[in-house]
C-alpha positions, -999 to +999 in steps of 0.1 A: +362-199+726+325-209+726+310-202+692+275-197+708+286-169+730+265-138+724+285-107+718+276-081+744+265-049+728+288-030+751+317-046+731+310-019+705+334+002+726+362-022+716+355-015+679+381+004+658+375+019+624+403+029+600+392+061+583+422+076+564+453+062+547+485+078+533+517+061+523+551+079+525+568+090+492+594+063+494+569+036+503+586+027+536+560+041+560+523+043+561+501+067+581+465+060+590+438+074+612+416+052+633+384+060+652+381+044+686+355+047+714+358+060+749+332+044+772+339+068+801+331+099+782+310+082+756+326+097+725+344+087+694+382+095+694+404+096+663+441+091+664+470+091+640+492+060+636+524+053+616+536+018+607+566+006+585+553-011+553+577-040+558+558-052+588+589-050+611+569-035+640+534-028+652+517+006+644+529+034+666+503+059+679+516+094+671+488+115+686+479+114+722+454+142+719+421+132+704+412+143+670+432+136+638+422+133+601+435+136+566+472+127+570+495+138+542+533+132+539+556+160+528+576+154+496+607+144+516+589+119+537+603+133+569+572+154+578+536+144+582+508+169+583+472+163+594+441+181+605+430+183+641+408+204+664+432+206+693+440+232+719+464+259+706+500+249+703+523+257+733+544+280+711+513+301+705+502+301+742+533+309+762+539+344+775+527+365+804+495+351+820+482+341+854+505+315+870+499+285+892+488+296+927+461+320+912+425+310+916+421+287+886+384+291+883+386+328+882+414+327+856+393+303+835+363+326+838+383+355+826+396+335+796+361+324+786+348+359+789+374+373+766+377+344+741+346+333+723+364+304+707+379+290+739+354+262+743+356+245+709+388+248+689+385+246+651+404+222+629+439+234+620+469+219+601+494+203+625+528+189+615+550+162+629+587+163+620+594+126+622+631+131+616+636+153+646+608+138+668+587+156+693+551+166+694+531+180+665+535+217+657+505+239+648+511+255+614+478+273+607+457+296+629+426+304+609+398+316+632+372+295+613+395+265+609+409+247+579+389+222+558+415+208+535+452+212+525+480+199+503+518+202+502+538+223+477+562+203+455+592+217+475+576+210+508+580+246+520+544+257+517+509+244+520+477+253+502+448+253+525+410+257+520+394+278+547+362+298+552+368+335+547+339+356+561+337+394+558+334+415+590+296+417+583+293+380+578+313+372+609+290+394+630+260+376+616+276+342+623+282+353+659+246+363+663+236+329+650+259+311+674+243+331+703+208+320+694+199+347+669+177+340+638+190+320+609+191+342+578+200+329+544+193+338+507+208+305+494+187+280+476+209+252+492+199+265+526+212+234+545+235+205+540+235+173+561+264+173+586+271+210+581+237+224+591+223+257+579+244+272+551+255+308+547+270+331+521+306+328+534+331+319+507+356+291+512+389+302+496+424+289+490+453+303+510+491+296+506+508+291+540+546+296+544+559+268+567+591+286+574+574+317+587+539+331+595+531+342+561+496+334+546+483+347+513+447+344+500+443+335+463+415+359+455+403+340+424+404+305+441+372+302+459+345+275+461+308+275+453+280+251+446+251+233+463+273+208+481+303+230+486+302+223+524+303+186+517+324+183+486+351+209+494+375+224+469+399+194+470+430+215+463+460+197+448+494+213+442+510+200+410+546+193+401+548+224+378+536+247+405+499+250+395+472+243+420+441+224+410+408+227+428+370+223+421+343+249+422+310+259+407+310+294+390+277+290+371+250+317+373+229+297+398+255+275+416+230+262+442+206+250+415+230+224+401+254+196+412+279+206+385+315+213+397+344+222+375+381+217+377+402+249+379+439+256+381+457+286+394+493+298+401+503+300+438+506+337+435+469+339+427+474+346+390+464+327+358+431+312+368+419+286+342+388+264+340+397+230+325+362+214+323+331+224+305+304+228+331+286+195+325+298+171+353+303+169+390+341+168+390+361+158+420+394+143+432+418+160+407+452+143+407+484+155+389+507+134+368+544+140+369+543+159+336+518+185+348+487+170+332+460+157+355+431+133+360+398+136+378+366+118+385+335+130+368+298+122+375+268+129+353+245+153+372+214+147+351+215+109+353+229+101+387+226+064+381+253+064+354+288+053+366+313+079+377+342+079+352+380+087+354+389+115+330+423+127+318+430+163+308+460+165+285+464+203+288+438+211+261+409+186+263+394+159+286+393+122+277+372+096+294+394+067+304+370+042+321+337+048+302+341+015+283+342-004+316+306+005+326+315+004+362+315+033+387+345+046+405+339+038+441+324+066+462+351+090+476+379+067+464+396+091+439+425+079+418+463+075+418+488+077+389+516+052+383+536+060+353+511+065+324+481+049+340+454+058+364+446+034+392+413+035+411+388+014+430+356+006+412+324-013+421+324-045+400+300-074+404+294-067+441+331-062+448+353-031+453+383-039+432+413-022+416+415-012+380+442+003+358+433+026+329+459+038+305+458+071+285+442+054+255+412+042+276+422+006+279+410-007+313+424-037+331+410-053+362+438-060+387+447-078+419+428-111+417+447-119+448+421-098+467+398-128+465+360-129+467+356-129+505+368-095+516+363-059+507+389-034+496+382-002+514+411+023+508+440+025+483+471+047+480+504+045+461+538+059+471+552+088+450+580+066+438+555+040+424+570+011+443+545+003+471+507+004+475+488+007+507+453-006+512+427-016+537+410-050+536+378-056+555+371-092+563+340-105+581+360-126+605+395-111+605+385-074+609+395-043+589+432-036+587+459-018+567+481-038+543+510-030+520+519-047+487+545-042+460+531-023+430+546-049+407+524-075+424+491-058+418+488-080+387+491-112+408+464-138+406+475-155+438+484-138+471+519-125+467+546-127+494+549-089+493+513-085+507+516-078+544+490-072+570+503-043+591+477-040+618+452-059+639+431-031+653+401-052+661+419-082+675+401-077+709+368-084+692+377-110+666+398-131+691+372-132+719+338-133+701+323-154+673+325-136+639+300-146+612+309-166+581+297-153+547+284-169+516+275-153+483+242-163+467+223-157+435+187-158+424+164-148+395+141-118+396+123-104+365+148-121+342+177-106+360+203-125+380+205-108+414+232-115+440+235-110+477+253-121+509+243-144+537+261-140+570+256-170+593+267-179+629+300-198+627+285-229+644+255-231+620+251-252+589+226-235+566+215-267+549+212-291+579+203-267+607+176-247+590+153-230+586+166-199+605+153-165+615+165-140+589+173-103+592+171-086+558+196-058+559+190-034+530+218-011+518+213+026+512+220+047+482+204+030+462+237+036+444+257+012+465+263-025+470+271-050+496+303-071+497+318-093+525+330-069+552+336-066+590+306-051+607+297-051+644+260-053+638+264-084+617+283-101+644+259-090+671+229-105+652+246-138+641+259-144+676+222-144+687+212-170+661+200-148+632+211-152+596+217-118+580+208-114+544+221-085+523+205-083+488+222-064+460+189-052+444+186-034+410+194+002+414+228-007+429+260+006+414+283-024+408+268-039+377+268-010+353+244+016+341+215-006+328+213-025+361+212+008+381+189+027+358+161+002+363+153+021+395+157+056+381+125+074+390+108+041+399+110+037+436+091+009+451+094-014+420+125-034+411+140-033+446+109-047+462+107-075+436+144-084+440+143-084+478+112-106+479+126-130+454+158-132+473+141-141+506+119-166+487+151-182+473+165-186+509+132-202+519+133-226+490+168-236+500+156-244+535+177-217+550+151-191+560+119-195+581+093-175+561+075-166+593+106-152+610+119-127+585+128-092+599+142-061+583+164-031+589+180-006+566+193+029+566+186+058+542+174+041+510+173+009+531+145+027+550+128+038+519+128+003+505+112-010+537+085+016+534+076+001+500+080-035+512+055-031+540+029-014+519+031-040+491+039-073+509+037-091+542+073-104+538+085-090+571+073-101+606+087-068+619+105-039+601+129-012+612+131+016+586+159+040+596+165+076+584+144+072+553+120+092+531+084+081+528+067+112+514+088+125+485+068+156+479+071+169+514+108+161+514+114+185+485+130+216+501+132+201+536+159+176+526+192+188+512+188+168+480+165+190+459+189+189+429+192+151+430+154+147+434+147+171+405+171+153+382+153+120+390+116+130+393+113+165+379+097+192+401+068+183+424+044+209+410+052+198+374+052+160+379+032+153+411+022+118+401+059+107+400+063+121+435+032+103+448+041+070+432+075+071+450+059+079+484+052+049+505+032+068+531+003+073+506-002+036+508+000+034+546-035+020+548-020-013+535+006-016+563+001-043+589+038-049+597+050-037+631+074-008+625+103+005+645+109+039+629+142+056+636+155+090+627+182+116+633+170+148+649+193+169+626+193+146+596+189+170+566+194+142+540+163+124+552+146+148+577+130+134+609+096+147+598+096+119+573+098+093+600+072+111+620+048+109+591+053+072+587+050+066+624+018+085+628+002+069+597+006+034+611-002+043+647-034+060+634-045+026+621-036+007+653-005-010+639+021-016+665+049+010+660+076+028+679+095+060+670+131+066+680+147+099+673+183+107+682+182+145+688+217+156+677+224+130+650+227+137+613+223+111+585+243+087+606+247+073+641+279+087+656+279+084+694+287+049+706+259+049+732+234+056+705+249+029+682+244+005+711+209+018+719+200+013+682+211-024+683+192-029+716+161-015+700+164-037+669+169-069+689+140-061+713+117-053+684+125-086+666+121-106+698+088-089+706+074-097+672+090-131+666+061-157+663+085-184+676+090-166+709+065-164+737 
């Protein structure tokens, strides 16, 4: 292999992302879903795989029809359920209909005319019986699909969360689908990725797997500003009670609070366990019928998310003393009398154990410092753990390890790599090497990552062109991980620098709260100081520093280019640059109010956080990117920044991806984005003619 080979951007189609993980109750098998990319149809495809945890064979693809997510094993370990938007099960389609030999186009036309849902199936629960074999069986048939589900302790029923419109609401939804007006009375009138909201309840239903019975639990319904995003997260406990989350406050759209409720499977005995003060999610039962959950302060979003234990009467914080946040969307698992979870800790996602007295222990030093821990699950019998490691050179893959070895300092023999889903990329093309660095900024020690081409010596071959890649959030952090854009840049000679600026979430509340209500301050200082430290080391060419960053990474660049000439060219992506005009057009009014107050009550705070008001200071060429349906950072924000700099004659380009939300999903658009970045840097590189 030639280490100087540039990775063709079309190799993005060879990328595979592991998205879900579930280990069987006996720890002997592991299910995962992976997203792959089809170049012919230019789309992302998700599939379900199963692999033995002893590594005795390669992963086996279970689904041949695209679309699979949220795998969950039944209590016996013989059945595996998942969500998928597939065509209706054969068992539900067979019967009298037009046979082969009829004019197929005419038959299809008749079907489409009489079936308004024929074009796009909704997600339903499907079930593999791995003991008997055969294809998956469809077990739900909700007209509006299923959002979430969980197994009953006996494995004979499911609890599912599904939208439940009235006849009047269904008629209004149909009018909307046919191009009619969007009507809403909700304060949270849109949510990124879900679009315009409505008044339809999402409720819990109990599904009988042995028949066609389905019963709605009338008192088990959702609610809240981010209901469409957060879900009810139903969990069926060992004593028969079902836990879920909801907001039942007087103005549920005017808060981020979510409470934990429990209910009997017959719909009786609704009980609220929490006190209406936190965003609660990820409830998980213990074997004795008590449960834990993750709670987040809704008034101070910069404070760490904490694991709580509810003993049947009161809640107790288990990880508050750690001053480290539970990793976003990671949840928790119980092993005996302790909760296990992933936390952000010193720019690492790592495993911790918290007992019922609140003693917290960091685990699994064998993880090392050069790879990220992305997912974690534990078998019901407590013997085996499943996890995903992401390594900059080796790729992202599923692993298994004995639970007893989670305390190991050195890599145990029980740790097994079970997949090599990105071998086609990592074997053929040069992957970057990574180095952690530290520097001082305003009396704080800040850290970051430097990705370099594998054939480059930072000390002897410098200085190098540097791309400053700024993480979003800001409540996030960077750690060594496998990413296609890193490899694409380093294979073209760039060094990628990822600074973990103040406001990030892996160093405790004080580190994060520096940025609370103070956009365009600490993060600018930290990023500038970090680049200057690379220049002082001889690694970075100060005239060839470029930038990109998504979400808050775009916001940070907006402030960087109004306050400094650090970047030779910048690419703010999907950001907010006029905070006042984003209030009510973005879906984050509750978050923004908690941090800045209301714009008509505290206009100066909004203006101070708005880079576009200082646009007359911008001289840096800007490639401004946006998603046409991004309701987290609306495209009008990018338009404002673009027009402001073009009005002054600054070189700028606006790229809007019409159907994209607060992400880039389609592979052709992901490739187009990288093409635009590379061309922009080359155009404005003073070392290139």
